[in-house]
N, C-alpha and C positions, 0 to 999 in steps of 0.2 A: 708258178715258179717264183721263189723269192729272189730279189735282186740284191746281191751281196757286194755290190761295187762300193768302195769307200767314197765318203763325201770329200770333195776337194774344196778347200777354203782358199779362194783367191784373195789377193790384197784388197780388191774392190769390195768383196763380200764382207771381209773383216771390218773394213771402215764403216760400211753400212750398218753392220750389227752393233758396233760401238756407238754410233750416233743414235740408234734406236734405244739402246740401254740408257744413254745419257738423258734422252728426252723423257723416258719413263721415270727415271730417278727425279728429275726436276719437277715433273708433274706431281709425283708422290709427295715430295717435300712441300710444294706449293699447297697441295690439298691439306696436308697436316697443319701447316701454318694457318690456313683459313679456319679449320675446325678449332684450333687453339684460340684464335682471335675471337670466334663466336662464343666459346666457353667463357673466356675472360670477360667479354662484353655482357654475357648473360649474368655472370657473377656480379658485375658492377651494377646491372639493373636491379638484381635482387637486393643488393646492399642498399641501393637508393630507395627501393620499395620499403625495406625494413625501417629505414630512417624516416620515410614519409609516414609509415604506420605509427611509429612512436610519436611523431609530432602530432598526428591527427588525434591519437589517444589522449595526449596531454591537453590538447585544445578542448576535447570532449569533457574531460575531467574538470577543466577550468570553467567550462560553461555550466556543468552540473552544479559546481560549487556556487557559482554566481546566481543560478536559479534558486537554489536552496536558500541562500542569503536573502534573495528578494522575497521568497515565500515567507520566511521568518519575519521580515520587516513588515510585510503586508499584514500578516496575522497579528502582530503586536499592535500595529496602527489601528486595525479594525476591531481590536478587542477580542481576538480569538485565542487568548492565552488561558481560557477556561477559568478566569477569576470569578469568584462568587462572593456574595455578601458574607461577612464574618459570622453572622448569626446562623448560617447553614453549615459551618465547618464542624464536623463531628455529628451532624444531625442525620436522621433517617428520613428520606423523602420518597413518597410514592405518587405525589401530585402536588400542585400548588393551590393554596387557599386564596382565591381571588374574590374580592368583594368591592363593587358588584361583580358577578360572574362575567368574565371576558372569554369570548370564544377563541381560545388559543389551545393548541395541542403540540406536544413535543414528540417527534418521531425519533426513536433510538434503535440502534442496530448493534448486536453483540457478536463476539467470536471471530471477528476479522482481524486483519485483512485476509482476504481469501481470493484465490485466482478466479477470474471470470465474474463471479457473482458480485464482488465488491465494486468492480468497475461498472457493472451493469446497473447496480443501485445508484452509484454516483452519477451515471449518465441520466437516469430518470429524474433524480433530484435536481440536476442542473437544468434540464429541460423545463422543469416546473418552478425553477427559481426558489428552491427550498433548502434551508440549512438544517442539518440533523446533527445528532450526537452519536458518535461511534465509540463503543466500549471495546477496546482492543486487547487481544491476548499477546503477551510478550513474545512467545516463540513464533507466532505468526508475523508479528512486526519484524522480527529478525529475518524471516524467510521472504517477506514481501515489503521491504521498506519503501519502495516507490509508490505503493498504494497508499501508505500512510502519508507520504509527502503530498500526494494528490488530494487526499481528504483535507489536509491543512490548506493547500493552495486554493481549494474551491470554497473555503470559508466554513468548513464544518468544525465541530468541537470534538475533542478526543477525551475519552475517559479510560481509566485503568480497570482491567478485567482479569488481573493476575497473569502470571507467566504460563502456567500449565492448565488452568481451568480445572483444578482438582476439587473434589467434593469432601474428601475425608478430613478428619481433624488434623490440624497442623500446629506444631508447637510454635512458640513465639519466633524462634529463629527461622523456621520454614516459612511462616507467614510473612515475616519481614522480607525474606528473599523473593517470594512470589510478587509482592507489591513493589518493592524498591527496585528490583532488577528490571521490571517492566517500565517503571517511571524513568529510570536512568536511560534506558534505550530510547524511549520516546524523546527525551531531552536531547540525547546525542544526535538523533536523526533530524529533529525539527527545531531544536533550540527553545522549545516550549515546555512548560510544566503543567501538569493537570492536578487539580484537587477534587476530581470527581472519581468515585469508585463504585463499581457494581460487583457484588459477590457472585461468583458462579452459582447458577441455579437458585439464586436468592437465598442461599443458606446463610443464616445469621450467627450460628453458634459453633463454627469449626475453627475459630482462631483468627481468620483473616479480617473479619469485620472489626474485631477488638483492636487489632493493630491499625487498621485504616482509620478508625475513629480517633485513636490516640495520636495519629499523624495528621489530624485535622482534615481528613477527606470528608466530603459530603457523600453519604451512602445513598445512592440513587437506585430505587426499586422501580415499580411501575404500577399503573392503575388499570391498564388494558393489555392483556396478553394474547398475542396472535396464535400462540401454540404452534408456530410454524416449524419448530424443531421436529414435530411428529409428522411433518409433510402431509397435512390434510389437503383435500381438494381445494382449488382456488376459492370457490364460493364459501366453503366452510371457513377458510382462513380469514376472508373478509368479514364474515359474520362474527368470528371470534374478536376481531379488532373493535367492531362497533357495539358489541354486546355490553361493554362496560365503559365505552368512551364518554368523556365528559369534559367540560371546559376546565382548563388547567391540568389536564391529564397527561400521562406519560405512556406512550405506546411501546411495547416490547416486540421487536422483530430481530431477525438474524441475517447478517450478510455472510457469515462464515460458519465453520464447524461441520460442513457437510454439503449435500446437494441443496441449494437454496433457489432452485428454479421456480418453485411455487411462489415463494416470496417475491421474486422478480416479476412474475406474471401478475401477481395481485396488486403490487405497489401502485401502478398508475390508477387503478380503479379506487383504491383506498384514498389516494390523494384527491381524486375527483369527487368522491362522496363526501369527504370532509369539507371541501370547498362549497359543495352544494348546500351543506348545512350551515355555512357561514363561518367556518373555522379559518384561522390563519395559523401558520406554522412557526414555531420558535425553537431555539436550542434550550438545553437545560439551564445554562447560565442566564439566558434571557428570561426564562420562566421564573427562576428564583429572584431575579432582579425585580420582576413585576410584583411578586409576592412581598418582597422586602419593602417596596415603595408603598404598597397598599397598607401594610402593617404600620408603617410610619405615619401615614395619613390618619389611620384610626387612632393612633396614640396622640397625635397632635390635636385631633378633634376633642379628645377627652380632656 
């Protein structure tokens, strides 16, 4: 049976109910205030974090700028500005004519900078205390400028290898773009200029060599080709290098343009074998300086 008796509200009950409602209201207001305070505090923390991040980023950029300036100064002091004797400006070079023969060899790497393989090549060269010459492609420099900076910082020499690595014939305007755009970017990143040029594929008659020679670049070819672009087995790659190696020679390898894991694997043994044969390693400018001095000695003796 349902009890239909009305609820009787006594004064005491009404007072108790009013006190309960007031207590609940105060608790709700207090809770809202706490949450609001937390939100405002969190917002303040986020603003502080943003400010801190901006400050950190500014310090990082300042540090990077200072490091680049230091690299440029070191490169200029140590003679890594790629300067060559004037007699080689506009000349075509595949090796140095040294008399008497001096057992020196120049290691050169094309088509970088390239992720992974360039850093691996640099690590091997650093461990062996060898300076090499890197002929870089402009669009790769644009994509991986830090690798170019590392090459300069570690004392290597930079050469121009065009912007796109095209083989087809280029009119004078296109040839100028390919070389000048690359040169300008190298200078913008490193503060250094290069007067070394290597034509893509060694192609001499598609317009770029003509422009480079008129711009007083030394046209650097090679006397020993690793043929590593075809990705031969490591023993075959090493054989290719030593097949035509000679004192005053220039070795062609690649640190970029594709998978260069075979080159990276072969490089330590190539270095070790050259040293076993009594070779020391030089950059292209050092090689040309040696030839220039020898030529002057011959002229003076006459």
